[in-house]
N, C-alpha and C positions, 0 to 999 in steps of 0.2 A: 433352823439352819438349813441351808441348801448345800447338799453334799454330792459330789460326783466321784464315782469310782470307775477307773479304767480296768476292765476285765472282771469277769465273774469267777475269780479263783475261790478256792475253799475258804481262804482267809476273808475275802470280801463277803461271801455268803454268810459266814458265821458272824461277822461284824454287823452286817445289816440286820440279821435276825436279832442280835442283842440290842441294837439301836431301836428296832421296832418294839421290843419289849419295854424299854426304858422310857423313851420320850418320842415325840412326834417330830420327825425331820422330813424334809423334802429330799428324797434320795433318788439319784439317777445312776444307773449302771450302764456303761458302754461296753458292749460285748459283740464280738464277731460272729459267734456261733448262734444261728437262729434257733436251732433245736434246743440249745441250752436256755435261751431266753424263754421259749415256750414252756419248758419245764419249770423254770423259776418264777414265771409270771404269776402263778397261783400261790406260790410259797412265800414270796417276799412282798412287803409293802414298799414297792419301788417302781419307778418308771424305767423303761429300757430304751436305749438307742442302739440299733444294730449297726456295727461298723468298726473300723480300725481307729482306736483312740489316739493314734499318732497323727491322724489326718486333720488339718485345720477345719475342713468342711464338717467333719463329724463332731469335733469339739465345739464348734460354734452352735450346733443344734441345742446344746445345753444352756446357751445364753451365759457365757463366761462372766460377765460383769455382775450378774445377779447371784453368783455362787460364792459361798463362803470358803469352801475347800475343794480342791481337786486332788484325789489320791491316785497316783500312778501305781497300780497294784495288780498288774498282770503277773503271770508266772515267768515272764522273761525280763531280766534286768535291762537288756538293751532296749526293748520296747518301752519299758517304764521310763528310761532316761529320755528317749525321744518324745514320748507323750508328755512328760513333765516340762520339757523345754518348749514344746508347742503350746501347752496350756499357759505357761508363763508368758509367752509372747502374745497370746490372745487376751491377756488381762484377767485371768483367774486371780482372786485375791490372795489365796494361800495355796501353794502347790507343795505336796508331800510326795516324795519318791520313795518307793520301797524296793530295796535291792538285796539280793542274797549274797552276792560276791563283794566282800569287804574292800577288795582292791579298787572297786569303782568309786568308793567314797571320795577320795581326793579329786577325781575327775568331775564328779557331781558338784563338789564345792567350787572347783575352778569354773564350771559352767554357770555358776550362780544358783544352783539348786541347794538351798541351805537347810531345808527340812527333810532329813533323810532318816528312814527307819531301816535298820538291819536286823531282821528277826532273830537270826542265830546269835547275834551279839546280845540281844535282850535275854534270850534263854540262857546263854552262858553267864550273864551277869546275875540272873535269878539263881542259878545253880550255885555260884560262888557265894552269893548272899546267904543262901540256905546253909551251906557248909560253914560260913562264918557265924551263923546263928543270928543273922540279921536279915530282915526283909521288910520292905515298905509295906505297910498294912493299908489296904484300901477298905475303909469302913463301908463304902458303897457296895462292896461285895457281900456285906451282911445286912445292910440297911438300905432301903430304896431311897437314897438321897445323894446329893453331891457333896459328900464328906470325905475327907482324907486325913489319915494319921501320918504325920511326917516324923521320921526318925533321923536324928543327926548323930554323927560320930565326931567326937572331939578328943584330943589327947588329954591325958590325965593332968598335964600341967596348965591347961587352959583355966584362966581365972574366971571366977563368977562375975566379975565386973563387966566382962564383955557382954554377958547376957542381960545385964541391967540396962545397957544402952539401947536395947531393942524397944521399939515403941509398941507395946502391947496395949489393948484396950483396958481402961481402968474400971469400967463398970460392966455389970452383967448384961445390960441391954445393948452394949456395943459389941458384945461377944456372943456369937452364936455357935458355941461349942468349939473350943480350940484345945487341942492336946499336943503337948510337946514332950517327946521322949528323948532324953540325951543319954547316949551310951559313951561312957568314958573308957578309952582303950589305953593300954600301957604304951 
């Protein structure tokens, strides 16, 4: 996959490091700070474009139509929103905007930015899930593969017949390890 990140924030640096460990992606980081690019150039398996990621001329350097994702991921919400809108206008296939301030979410949606990540909301959800005794388990955290364990919450009055209508594979060769955990709650 070809991935473009706007800004070399700590989140982006850690994400790219993890992506470098897992699989081979074509990664481009757009960053204003030349000194930071020099520092990261030897640390990350990524290409760098120096400049402002909200400028069409800079975003075009990454060849938008050949990119699978554009992540507006600077440390400033406003910059992310402008960069995401510009990327969308230039034809990036998928544009993801990262915002800290939740009150920007309806504005992003109104502007047509549909893929939104709000880090504090994600952390808050994880904390609540831990308190509730439930948490999505990612097997890939333990095994180097693209596996996931999904957990579903259903009310105690949910009938088993509902689960029988799901089209699960009937033979072992159709199934490459699927685990379903159902939590019944009162």
